[in-house]
MDTraj code that builds the backbone (N, CA, C; nanometers):
import mdtraj as md
import numpy as np

residues = "MET PRO THR VAL LYS PHE GLN GLY LYS THR PHE THR CYS SER GLU GLY ALA ASN LEU ARG LYS ILE LEU LEU GLU ASN LYS LEU ASP LEU TYR ASN GLY ASN ALA LYS TYR ILE ASN CYS ARG GLY ILE GLY SER CYS GLY THR CYS ALA VAL GLU ILE ILE GLY GLU VAL SER PRO PRO ASN TRP LYS ASP ARG GLY ARG ARG SER LEU PRO PRO HIS SER PRO THR LYS ASN ARG ARG LEU ALA CYS GLN THR LYS VAL LEU GLY ASP ILE GLU VAL ILE LYS TYR ASP GLY PHE TRP GLY GLN GLY ASP LEU THR ASN".split()
xyz = np.array([
    [-1.6104, 3.6139, 3.0274],
    [-1.7216, 3.5763, 3.1144],
    [-1.8462, 3.5492, 3.0306],
    [-1.9106, 3.4360, 3.0520],
    [-2.0319, 3.4049, 2.9764],
    [-2.1455, 3.5038, 3.0057],
    [-2.2281, 3.5229, 2.9055],
    [-2.3477, 3.6066, 2.9173],
    [-2.4705, 3.5170, 2.9286],
    [-2.5599, 3.5494, 3.0204],
    [-2.6832, 3.4742, 3.0421],
    [-2.8003, 3.5653, 3.0113],
    [-2.8923, 3.5189, 2.9239],
    [-3.0148, 3.5923, 2.8945],
    [-3.1322, 3.5125, 2.9502],
    [-3.2168, 3.5820, 3.0291],
    [-3.3320, 3.5140, 3.0893],
    [-3.4360, 3.6187, 3.1269],
    [-3.5597, 3.5963, 3.0860],
    [-3.6728, 3.6823, 3.1206],
    [-3.6458, 3.8303, 3.0897],
    [-3.5858, 3.8556, 2.9743],
    [-3.5612, 3.9931, 2.9310],
    [-3.4425, 4.0596, 2.9963],
    [-3.3681, 3.9883, 3.0787],
    [-3.2507, 4.0441, 3.1436],
    [-3.1257, 3.9738, 3.0926],
    [-3.0157, 4.0459, 3.0901],
    [-2.8869, 3.9907, 3.0491],
    [-2.7838, 4.0254, 3.1555],
    [-2.7041, 3.9257, 3.1946],
    [-2.5975, 3.9477, 3.2922],
    [-2.4844, 3.8511, 3.2642],
    [-2.3718, 3.8725, 3.3272],
    [-2.2577, 3.7836, 3.3095],
    [-2.2371, 3.7013, 3.4359],
    [-2.1642, 3.5920, 3.4197],
    [-2.1296, 3.5067, 3.5326],
    [-1.9930, 3.4457, 3.5064],
    [-1.9388, 3.3816, 3.6050],
    [-1.8120, 3.3106, 3.5896],
    [-1.8344, 3.1840, 3.5088],
    [-1.7361, 3.1467, 3.4289],
    [-1.7448, 3.0195, 3.3573],
    [-1.7470, 2.9067, 3.4592],
    [-1.8398, 2.8127, 3.4435],
    [-1.8554, 2.7019, 3.5366],
    [-1.9534, 2.7300, 3.6490],
    [-2.0149, 2.8487, 3.6487],
    [-2.1124, 2.8844, 3.7532],
    [-2.2357, 2.7952, 3.7435],
    [-2.2939, 2.7649, 3.8589],
    [-2.4162, 2.6859, 3.8655],
    [-2.5333, 2.7740, 3.8208],
    [-2.6102, 2.7267, 3.7224],
    [-2.7172, 2.8065, 3.6637],
    [-2.8246, 2.8434, 3.7666],
    [-2.8677, 2.7529, 3.8491],
    [-2.9689, 2.7832, 3.9506],
    [-2.9218, 2.8951, 4.0428],
    [-2.8008, 2.8825, 4.0917],
    [-2.7476, 2.9815, 4.1856],
    [-2.7406, 3.1205, 4.1234],
    [-2.6934, 3.1295, 4.0000],
    [-2.6783, 3.2633, 3.9419],
    [-2.8127, 3.3254, 3.9064],
    [-2.9112, 3.2435, 3.8677],
    [-3.0445, 3.2987, 3.8409],
    [-3.1055, 3.3530, 3.9694],
    [-3.0941, 3.2785, 4.0779],
    [-3.1496, 3.3241, 4.2059],
    [-3.0723, 3.4440, 4.2616],
    [-2.9393, 3.4444, 4.2461],
    [-2.8586, 3.5583, 4.2922],
    [-2.8977, 3.6878, 4.2195],
    [-2.9404, 3.6740, 4.0934],
    [-2.9821, 3.7905, 4.0153],
    [-3.1300, 3.8192, 4.0314],
    [-3.1928, 3.7557, 4.1302],
    [-3.3347, 3.7781, 4.1663],
    [-3.4291, 3.7531, 4.0499],
    [-3.3985, 3.6469, 3.9732],
    [-3.4849, 3.6080, 3.8616],
    [-3.5775, 3.4969, 3.9062],
    [-3.6926, 3.4910, 3.8444],
    [-3.8015, 3.4020, 3.8827],
    [-3.7854, 3.2651, 3.8176],
    [-3.7004, 3.1812, 3.8740],
    [-3.6738, 3.0485, 3.8178],
    [-3.7909, 2.9537, 3.8355],
    [-3.8554, 2.9571, 3.9505],
    [-3.9603, 2.8600, 3.9843],
    [-4.1000, 2.9118, 3.9486],
    [-4.1903, 2.8188, 3.9215],
    [-4.3299, 2.8526, 3.8935],
    [-4.4132, 2.8321, 4.0201],
    [-4.4950, 2.9304, 4.0516],
    [-4.5883, 2.9194, 4.1637],
    [-4.5225, 2.8815, 4.2948],
    [-4.5823, 2.7865, 4.3653],
    [-4.5327, 2.7456, 4.4967],
    [-4.4035, 2.6654, 4.4914],
    [-4.3559, 2.6346, 4.3712],
    [-4.2280, 2.5629, 4.3604],
    [-4.1138, 2.6462, 4.4173],
    [-4.1320, 2.7786, 4.4262],
    [-4.0251, 2.8596, 4.4859],
    [-4.0119, 2.8319, 4.6357],
    [-4.1142, 2.7756, 4.6962],
    [-4.1096, 2.7375, 4.8381],
    [-4.0862, 2.5879, 4.8557],
    [-4.1401, 2.5097, 4.7621],
    [-4.1347, 2.3641, 4.7717],
    [-4.0420, 2.3134, 4.6616],
    [-3.9121, 2.3091, 4.6894],
    [-3.8157, 2.2547, 4.5946],
    [-3.7016, 2.1907, 4.6735],
    [-3.6149, 2.1226, 4.6064],
    [-3.5089, 2.0463, 4.6732],
    [-3.3856, 2.1292, 4.7060],
    [-3.3897, 2.2579, 4.6785],
    [-3.2801, 2.3508, 4.7110],
    [-3.1499, 2.3187, 4.6358],
    [-3.1660, 2.2546, 4.5197],
    [-3.0488, 2.2359, 4.4335],
    [-2.9829, 2.1001, 4.4354],
    [-3.0450, 2.0008, 4.4964],
    [-2.9813, 1.8687, 4.4980],
    [-3.0217, 1.7810, 4.3790],
    [-3.1131, 1.8291, 4.2966],
    [-3.1478, 1.7579, 4.1736],
    [-3.2553, 1.6528, 4.1856],
    [-3.3307, 1.6536, 4.2939],
    [-3.4304, 1.5478, 4.3128],
    [-3.5731, 1.5871, 4.2770],
    [-3.6057, 1.7170, 4.2755],
    [-3.7468, 1.7531, 4.2568],
    [-3.7825, 1.7835, 4.1106],
    [-3.6929, 1.8435, 4.0361],
    [-3.7206, 1.8734, 3.8961],
    [-3.7952, 2.0025, 3.8714],
    [-3.8152, 2.0866, 3.9732],
    [-3.8920, 2.2101, 3.9550],
    [-3.8130, 2.3211, 3.8864],
    [-3.6839, 2.3042, 3.8671],
    [-3.6019, 2.4073, 3.8025],
    [-3.5724, 2.3730, 3.6559],
    [-3.6558, 2.2900, 3.5947],
    [-3.6341, 2.2503, 3.4555],
    [-3.6561, 2.3682, 3.3614],
    [-3.5584, 2.3922, 3.2753],
    [-3.5633, 2.5003, 3.1771],
    [-3.5017, 2.4525, 3.0469],
    [-3.5301, 2.5236, 2.9401],
    [-3.4625, 2.4988, 2.8137],
    [-3.3426, 2.5921, 2.8083],
    [-3.2317, 2.5419, 2.7579],
    [-3.1097, 2.6229, 2.7503],
    [-3.0561, 2.6174, 2.6082],
    [-3.0310, 2.7344, 2.5529],
    [-2.9674, 2.7462, 2.4223],
    [-2.8280, 2.8003, 2.4469],
    [-2.7275, 2.7251, 2.4110],
    [-2.5899, 2.7682, 2.4311],
    [-2.5077, 2.6609, 2.4987],
    [-2.3880, 2.6995, 2.5408],
    [-2.2905, 2.6042, 2.5910],
    [-2.2993, 2.5867, 2.7429],
    [-2.3377, 2.4661, 2.7826],
    [-2.3439, 2.4285, 2.9243],
    [-2.2831, 2.2899, 2.9414],
    [-2.2630, 2.2508, 3.0667],
    [-2.2101, 2.1183, 3.0972],
    [-2.3050, 2.0100, 3.0478],
    [-2.2523, 1.8919, 3.0168],
    [-2.3412, 1.7813, 2.9786],
    [-2.4259, 1.7382, 3.0971],
    [-2.5429, 1.6804, 3.0715],
    [-2.6297, 1.6362, 3.1817],
    [-2.5609, 1.5295, 3.2663],
    [-2.5677, 1.5453, 3.3978],
    [-2.5133, 1.4420, 3.4865],
    [-2.6229, 1.3390, 3.5162],
    [-2.5910, 1.2392, 3.5992],
    [-2.6857, 1.1309, 3.6244],
    [-2.8101, 1.1799, 3.6983],
    [-2.7963, 1.2809, 3.7849],
    [-2.9145, 1.3332, 3.8552],
    [-3.0086, 1.4021, 3.7573],
    [-2.9528, 1.4825, 3.6696],
    [-3.0322, 1.5538, 3.5691],
    [-3.1042, 1.4541, 3.4780],
    [-3.0303, 1.3602, 3.4218],
    [-3.0906, 1.2603, 3.3316],
    [-3.1963, 1.1774, 3.4043],
    [-3.1641, 1.1348, 3.5276],
    [-3.2564, 1.0502, 3.6028],
    [-3.3870, 1.1196, 3.6349],
    [-3.3805, 1.2428, 3.6863],
    [-3.5033, 1.3142, 3.7243],
    [-3.5883, 1.3473, 3.6031],
    [-3.5238, 1.3875, 3.4932],
    [-3.5988, 1.4232, 3.3733],
    [-3.6544, 1.3008, 3.2995],
    [-3.6153, 1.1818, 3.3412],
    [-3.6711, 1.0605, 3.2802],
    [-3.8003, 1.0172, 3.3488],
    [-3.8369, 1.0854, 3.4592],
    [-3.9574, 1.0523, 3.5353],
    [-4.0666, 1.1562, 3.5141],
    [-4.1945, 1.1125, 3.5181],
    [-4.3054, 1.2079, 3.5054],
    [-4.3010, 1.3124, 3.6144],
    [-4.3454, 1.4309, 3.5875],
    [-4.4125, 1.4761, 3.4660],
    [-4.3167, 1.5172, 3.3550],
    [-4.1862, 1.4997, 3.3761],
    [-4.0899, 1.5340, 3.2722],
    [-4.0853, 1.4249, 3.1670],
    [-4.0189, 1.4565, 3.0583],
    [-4.0005, 1.3605, 2.9503],
    [-3.8591, 1.3776, 2.8964],
    [-3.7860, 1.2679, 2.8810],
    [-3.6504, 1.2799, 2.8278],
    [-3.6467, 1.3282, 2.6827],
    [-3.7611, 1.3304, 2.6178],
    [-3.7644, 1.3771, 2.4791],
    [-3.7761, 1.5285, 2.4674],
    [-3.8126, 1.5963, 2.5785],
    [-3.8193, 1.7423, 2.5762],
    [-3.6809, 1.7998, 2.5999],
    [-3.6542, 1.9100, 2.5364],
    [-3.5231, 1.9748, 2.5458],
    [-3.5160, 2.0596, 2.6730],
    [-3.5071, 1.9935, 2.7893],
    [-3.5024, 2.0632, 2.9168],
    [-3.3796, 2.0168, 2.9942],
    [-3.3390, 2.0999, 3.0881],
    [-3.2299, 2.0688, 3.1799],
    [-3.2683, 2.1174, 3.3182],
    [-3.2121, 2.0568, 3.4209],
    [-3.2300, 2.1053, 3.5568],
    [-3.1261, 2.2146, 3.5809],
    [-3.1720, 2.3343, 3.6101],
    [-3.0803, 2.4464, 3.6324],
    [-2.9836, 2.4170, 3.7466],
    [-3.0298, 2.3441, 3.8470],
    [-2.9460, 2.3174, 3.9643],
    [-2.8310, 2.2219, 3.9340],
    [-2.8379, 2.1509, 3.8240],
    [-2.7342, 2.0534, 3.7883],
    [-2.6549, 2.0973, 3.6654],
    [-2.6693, 2.2232, 3.6262],
    [-2.6095, 2.2721, 3.5019],
    [-2.5073, 2.3803, 3.5298],
    [-2.3903, 2.3660, 3.4674],
    [-2.2851, 2.4669, 3.4764],
    [-2.2799, 2.5465, 3.3469],
    [-2.2686, 2.6766, 3.3585],
    [-2.2622, 2.7657, 3.2425],
    [-2.1186, 2.7664, 3.1895],
    [-2.1017, 2.7299, 3.0612],
    [-1.9688, 2.7248, 3.0028],
    [-1.9462, 2.8320, 2.8962],
    [-2.0546, 2.8885, 2.8447],
    [-2.0467, 2.9925, 2.7423],
    [-2.1736, 3.0750, 2.7453],
    [-2.1905, 3.1600, 2.6457],
    [-2.3107, 3.2436, 2.6378],
    [-2.4347, 3.1557, 2.6222],
    [-2.5398, 3.1856, 2.6998],
    [-2.6615, 3.1052, 2.6945],
    [-2.7856, 3.1929, 2.6988],
    [-2.8950, 3.1331, 2.6512],
    [-3.0294, 3.1887, 2.6693],
    [-3.1102, 3.0827, 2.7418],
    [-3.1834, 3.1235, 2.8442],
    [-3.2623, 3.0308, 2.9254],
    [-3.4104, 3.0588, 2.9005],
    [-3.4866, 2.9522, 2.8751],
    [-3.6301, 2.9646, 2.8488],
    [-3.7049, 2.8834, 2.9531],
    [-3.7961, 2.9494, 3.0224],
    [-3.8768, 2.8849, 3.1272],
    [-4.0158, 2.8542, 3.0721],
    [-4.0699, 2.7392, 3.1094],
    [-4.2022, 2.6967, 3.0652],
    [-4.2987, 2.6898, 3.1830],
    [-4.4264, 2.6788, 3.1520],
    [-4.5302, 2.6727, 3.2544],
    [-4.5335, 2.5352, 3.3207],
    [-4.6198, 2.5243, 3.4193],
    [-4.6338, 2.4004, 3.4959],
    [-4.5478, 2.4057, 3.6211],
    [-4.5920, 2.3394, 3.7258],
    [-4.5210, 2.3408, 3.8539],
    [-4.3740, 2.3021, 3.8372],
    [-4.3467, 2.2012, 3.7551],
    [-4.2108, 2.1528, 3.7320],
    [-4.1466, 2.2123, 3.6085],
    [-4.2111, 2.3095, 3.5444],
    [-4.1581, 2.3640, 3.4220],
    [-4.1714, 2.2677, 3.3055],
    [-4.2674, 2.1759, 3.3175],
    [-4.2831, 2.0697, 3.2192],
    [-4.3797, 2.1067, 3.1053],
    [-4.4431, 2.2221, 3.1156],
    [-4.5449, 2.2614, 3.0180],
    [-4.4870, 2.2944, 2.8813],
    [-4.5748, 2.3417, 2.7944],
    [-4.5346, 2.3773, 2.6583],
    [-4.5424, 2.5271, 2.6318],
    [-4.5923, 2.6039, 2.7295],
    [-4.6048, 2.7502, 2.7123],
    [-4.4907, 2.8184, 2.7868],
    [-4.4274, 2.9152, 2.7229],
    [-4.3186, 2.9871, 2.7885],
    [-4.3726, 3.0848, 2.8907],
    [-4.2936, 3.1037, 2.9945],
    [-4.3271, 3.1988, 3.1023],
    [-4.2366, 3.3195, 3.0925],
])
top = md.Topology()
chain = top.add_chain()
for i, resn in enumerate(residues, 1):
    res = top.add_residue(resn, chain, resSeq=i)
    for name in ("N", "CA", "C"):
        top.add_atom(name, md.element.get_by_symbol(name[0]), res)
traj = md.Trajectory(xyz[None], top)
């Protein structure tokens, strides 16, 4: 079972688990500010669940690539949409500031 590290907590999940779902199930603070109320609920259209991921995850799908190619995101930043990412191995998740997680300061 893959290990997920996020915000000082470590837990395991099933291989292939959706990153957004497992972070929320473990009561971790994925969203910044009011984005926890105003988000697309995992369909990949809003971009508020953007995080940096170190480790083995699924390749970006068209929704992930498409949303991160639009402002305020940038395709040059090493971010992924948690709602469109499957955990395949041990990972560390890093959250950044800004409503969409587009900032440069870690949260």
